[in-house]
C-alpha positions as CSV (number, residue, x, y, z in Angstrom):
1,X,78.8,139.7,84.8
2,X,79.5,135.9,83.3
3,X,82.0,134.3,85.7
4,X,83.2,130.6,84.0
5,X,82.5,128.0,87.0
6,X,85.4,125.4,88.6
7,X,85.3,122.4,87.2
8,X,86.4,119.9,89.8
9,X,88.8,119.0,87.5
10,X,90.5,122.3,87.3
11,X,90.1,122.2,91.6
12,X,91.7,119.1,91.7
13,X,94.6,120.0,89.6
14,X,95.0,123.6,91.3
15,X,95.0,122.0,94.9
16,X,97.9,119.2,93.6
17,X,100.5,122.7,93.1
18,X,100.0,123.0,97.0
19,X,102.0,119.3,97.0
20,X,105.6,120.4,94.9
21,X,106.7,116.8,94.9
22,X,103.0,115.3,93.4
23,X,103.5,113.5,90.4
24,X,99.6,113.1,89.3
25,X,99.3,110.5,90.6
26,X,96.6,111.6,93.4
27,X,94.7,113.9,90.7
28,X,94.0,110.3,88.7
29,X,92.7,108.3,91.6
30,X,90.3,111.5,91.9
31,X,89.4,112.1,88.5
32,X,88.8,108.6,88.0
33,X,86.5,108.0,91.0
34,X,84.5,111.6,89.8
35,X,84.0,109.0,86.4
36,X,83.2,106.5,87.7
37,X,80.3,108.4,90.0
38,X,79.3,109.6,87.0
39,X,78.4,106.3,85.4
40,X,76.7,105.2,89.0
41,X,74.7,108.0,89.2
42,X,73.4,107.4,85.4
43,X,72.6,103.8,86.2
44,X,70.1,104.5,89.9
45,X,67.9,107.2,87.2
46,X,67.5,104.0,85.4
47,X,66.7,101.6,87.7
48,X,63.6,101.7,87.5
49,X,63.4,100.8,83.7
50,X,66.1,98.4,83.7
51,X,67.3,95.1,84.9
52,X,70.2,95.7,87.2
53,X,68.0,96.2,90.3
54,X,67.0,94.6,92.9
55,X,69.1,91.2,94.6
56,X,71.3,89.3,93.2
57,X,70.7,86.5,96.2
58,X,74.6,86.4,97.7
59,X,75.2,88.2,101.0
60,X,78.1,90.2,101.8
61,X,81.4,89.8,104.7
62,X,78.8,92.0,107.0
63,X,75.5,89.1,105.7
64,X,73.9,91.6,104.1
65,X,72.0,91.1,101.1
66,X,73.9,92.2,98.0
67,X,71.8,94.7,95.5
68,X,72.3,94.1,91.6
69,X,73.4,97.5,92.1
70,X,75.9,97.2,94.5
71,X,77.7,94.6,92.8
72,X,77.7,96.8,89.1
73,X,79.2,99.3,91.2
74,X,81.6,97.5,93.5
75,X,83.4,96.0,91.2
76,X,83.5,99.6,88.5
77,X,85.5,101.4,90.7
78,X,88.0,98.4,91.4
79,X,88.1,97.4,88.5
80,X,88.5,101.3,87.3
81,X,91.1,102.2,90.2
82,X,93.5,99.1,89.4
83,X,93.6,99.5,86.4
84,X,94.7,103.0,87.1
85,X,98.6,101.3,88.5
86,X,98.4,104.1,90.6
87,X,96.4,102.1,93.1
88,X,98.1,98.9,95.0
89,X,95.5,97.4,96.4
90,X,91.2,98.7,96.5
91,X,89.2,97.3,100.0
92,X,85.2,97.1,99.8
93,X,82.8,97.1,101.9
94,X,81.1,94.8,99.6
95,X,84.7,92.1,99.7
96,X,85.6,89.8,102.4
97,X,89.5,90.4,101.4
98,X,91.1,93.4,99.8
99,X,91.7,93.2,95.7
100,X,95.9,93.7,94.7
101,X,97.0,95.1,91.7
102,X,97.7,92.4,89.5
103,X,101.4,94.3,88.1
104,X,101.8,95.0,91.7
105,X,102.4,98.7,91.1
106,X,100.9,101.6,92.2
107,X,101.1,104.4,95.6
108,X,98.4,104.3,97.5
109,X,95.6,101.8,99.1
110,X,91.7,103.2,98.4
111,X,88.4,102.8,100.9
112,X,85.6,102.2,99.4
113,X,82.1,101.8,100.3
114,X,80.7,101.3,96.2
115,X,77.4,102.1,97.5
116,X,76.1,103.2,100.4
117,X,72.3,102.7,101.1
118,X,71.7,100.5,98.2
119,X,68.8,99.0,100.3
120,X,67.3,102.4,99.4
121,X,67.2,102.6,95.7
122,X,63.9,100.9,95.2
123,X,62.0,103.3,97.0
124,X,63.9,105.7,95.7
125,X,65.8,107.4,98.1
126,X,69.2,108.8,98.1
127,X,73.1,106.5,98.1
128,X,76.1,106.7,98.1
129,X,79.8,106.4,97.6
130,X,82.4,106.7,100.3
131,X,85.9,106.8,99.6
132,X,89.2,107.6,101.5
133,X,93.4,107.4,100.6
134,X,95.8,106.0,102.4
135,X,99.7,106.4,101.3
136,X,101.0,102.7,100.3
137,X,102.7,100.6,103.3
138,X,103.6,96.9,104.7
139,X,100.4,96.3,106.0
140,X,96.5,98.2,106.1
141,X,96.0,98.5,110.0
142,X,96.1,102.1,109.3
143,X,95.2,105.1,111.2
144,X,92.1,107.9,110.4
145,X,94.9,110.7,110.3
146,X,96.8,108.8,107.7
147,X,95.0,109.1,105.3
148,X,95.5,111.6,102.6
149,X,92.1,112.2,101.0
150,X,88.2,111.9,101.6
151,X,85.3,112.1,100.5
152,X,81.5,111.0,98.7
153,X,79.3,111.3,96.5
154,X,75.7,112.2,97.2
155,X,73.2,111.0,94.9
156,X,70.5,112.5,95.4
157,X,67.6,115.0,92.9
158,X,70.9,116.3,92.3
159,X,75.1,114.8,92.6
160,X,77.3,116.2,94.9
161,X,81.4,115.1,95.0
162,X,82.3,116.4,98.1
163,X,85.8,115.6,99.3
164,X,88.9,117.4,101.2
165,X,93.1,116.7,100.1
166,X,92.9,117.8,104.1
167,X,93.1,122.2,103.2
168,X,89.7,122.2,103.3
169,X,85.7,120.8,102.5
170,X,84.8,121.3,99.1
171,X,81.6,120.4,97.3
172,X,81.0,120.2,93.5
173,X,77.4,119.3,91.1
174,X,77.1,117.6,88.0
175,X,75.8,119.7,85.8
176,X,73.9,117.5,83.4
177,X,74.1,119.3,80.4
178,X,77.7,119.6,80.6
179,X,78.6,116.1,82.3
180,X,80.8,118.2,84.6
181,X,80.7,118.3,88.0
182,X,81.3,122.1,89.3
183,X,81.8,124.1,93.1
184,X,78.8,124.8,94.2
185,X,80.0,124.3,98.0
186,X,83.7,125.9,98.4
187,X,85.2,125.6,101.8
188,X,81.8,123.9,103.7
189,X,81.9,124.9,107.6
190,X,79.4,123.1,109.4
191,X,78.3,125.3,111.9
192,X,79.3,125.4,115.2
193,X,75.5,124.1,116.7
194,X,72.7,123.1,115.9
195,X,69.4,121.9,115.8
196,X,69.2,118.9,114.5
197,X,70.0,114.7,115.4
198,X,70.1,112.0,113.2
199,X,70.3,109.1,115.0
200,X,67.7,105.0,114.0
201,X,65.6,105.7,117.3
202,X,64.2,102.2,116.5
203,X,66.7,100.9,118.7
204,X,65.9,103.2,121.4
205,X,64.8,100.3,123.9
206,X,69.1,99.0,123.2
207,X,70.5,102.2,124.1
208,X,73.1,102.2,126.8
209,X,72.1,105.2,129.5
210,X,74.5,107.4,128.6
211,X,73.4,107.7,124.7
212,X,69.0,107.4,126.0
213,X,69.9,110.4,128.4
214,X,71.5,112.7,125.7
215,X,69.2,112.1,123.5
216,X,66.5,112.7,125.6
217,X,68.1,116.5,126.8
218,X,67.7,117.3,123.0
219,X,63.8,116.1,123.2
220,X,63.1,117.7,126.2
221,X,65.4,121.3,125.9
222,X,63.5,124.7,125.8
223,X,64.5,124.4,121.9
224,X,63.6,120.9,121.4
225,X,66.3,119.6,118.4
226,X,64.2,117.9,114.8
227,X,64.5,114.3,114.6
228,X,65.7,113.6,110.9
229,X,66.8,110.0,109.9
230,X,67.4,109.0,106.1
231,X,69.1,105.5,106.9
232,X,71.5,106.3,104.1
233,X,75.3,107.2,106.1
234,X,75.5,109.3,103.2
235,X,72.4,111.4,102.9
236,X,72.9,111.6,106.8
237,X,76.3,112.9,106.6
238,X,76.2,115.2,103.8
239,X,72.9,117.4,106.1
240,X,74.9,117.6,109.0
241,X,77.8,119.0,107.7
242,X,75.5,122.1,105.9
243,X,73.1,122.8,108.7
244,X,75.0,121.3,111.6
245,X,73.9,119.2,114.3
246,X,74.8,115.4,115.5
247,X,74.5,112.2,113.4
248,X,74.8,109.1,115.9
249,X,75.4,105.3,115.9
250,X,76.5,103.9,118.7
251,X,77.1,101.2,121.0
252,X,74.5,99.4,122.3
253,X,73.3,96.5,124.5
254,X,72.9,94.4,121.7
255,X,76.2,96.2,119.6
256,X,78.8,96.2,121.8
257,X,81.2,97.1,118.9
258,X,78.3,99.6,117.1
259,X,77.2,98.9,113.6
260,X,79.6,101.5,111.1
261,X,83.1,100.1,110.0
262,X,86.8,101.9,110.5
263,X,87.7,102.0,107.5
264,X,84.8,102.2,104.7
265,X,82.9,104.6,106.9
266,X,83.9,106.2,110.7
267,X,87.0,107.4,109.2
268,X,86.7,109.1,105.9
269,X,83.7,111.3,107.7
270,X,85.4,111.1,110.2
271,X,88.3,113.3,108.0
272,X,85.8,115.1,106.5
273,X,84.0,117.0,109.2
274,X,87.3,117.5,111.4
275,X,88.8,119.5,108.2
276,X,85.5,121.8,108.0
277,X,85.5,122.1,112.0
278,X,83.6,119.5,113.4
279,X,84.1,116.6,115.9
280,X,83.5,113.0,116.4
281,X,83.9,110.5,119.3
282,X,83.8,107.3,119.1
283,X,84.1,105.7,123.2
284,X,85.9,109.2,123.9
285,X,88.1,109.0,121.7
286,X,88.9,110.6,118.6
287,X,88.1,108.2,116.2
288,X,91.0,109.5,113.8
289,X,93.6,108.2,116.3
290,X,92.0,103.9,116.0
291,X,94.6,101.5,114.6
292,X,92.5,99.4,112.9
293,X,92.7,95.3,114.2
294,X,90.9,94.4,111.0
295,X,89.5,95.4,107.5
296,X,86.0,95.1,109.1
297,X,86.5,96.5,112.0
298,X,83.3,98.3,113.7
299,X,83.1,101.4,116.3
300,X,80.9,103.3,117.5
301,X,80.4,107.4,116.4
302,X,79.2,110.4,117.7
303,X,79.9,112.9,115.5
304,X,78.8,116.3,114.0
305,X,79.1,120.6,115.2
306,X,81.7,121.1,118.1
307,X,78.6,121.9,120.4
308,X,76.4,118.6,120.2
309,X,79.7,116.7,119.9
310,X,81.3,118.2,123.1
311,X,77.8,118.4,125.1
312,X,78.2,114.1,124.5
313,X,81.2,113.7,125.4
314,X,80.9,115.8,128.6
315,X,78.1,113.5,130.0
């Protein structure tokens, strides 16, 4: 018997009905993020054929080299979201300051990492987009638990859109023939325990004593864990979400506050993983309870299956 697949647009509209006072604003924002994701995915597949690949010669606020597709993705997201007049301000990992709506309209604030892992494009490794959405308020000093929605788009062998509005996590895969994201991973639940750990062990000599003991214990048990590390946060977290285990970007002797951004990376993934039944800790606390002190604040993170995160916290 034929079952009509559920499109992302249909699913978002159905979720909107959960809210009595919904105006359609959030639905419109998510739909525009979906559409921009399709455009970026198309450009990524053509990077070997057009002059959009490579470096711009500029650096972002993090002093990281900006790739051409970074700049393109950032501009496209910012312009598209502000034109909806539903977004009051867009804050991007690529920009040192947030961009406000010229009309000063909109009820929402969107935080974006437009193209995570962009340095991997020229070697044909997965990249992604990370987003989180909040209600507008007077300042941009939010706590992660205030997120209205969060999600990511994974540009890989297939293109996936994974998001949560606080009612679980659902994943959609782009059907190139239809041009639509179709529900492929309903009600995602992270396994209670996994057998994979993900960390950049190139920094092993900088790890704290606690992190070193934790990693050593994962590798020396009766069933040693497998190391898997792509170097694109979206890809590593997507694998962790589906297969379980733990992802770590901890503090070290050189980077005492870690390297990942609270507002652009840690908060959205902590929200998603919590909705999927997982856990996240930053300096032994739930990062969703932190109030951001600055737009580009960095924090350490250990996130994934409850078993692995609880064990780390117990050390």
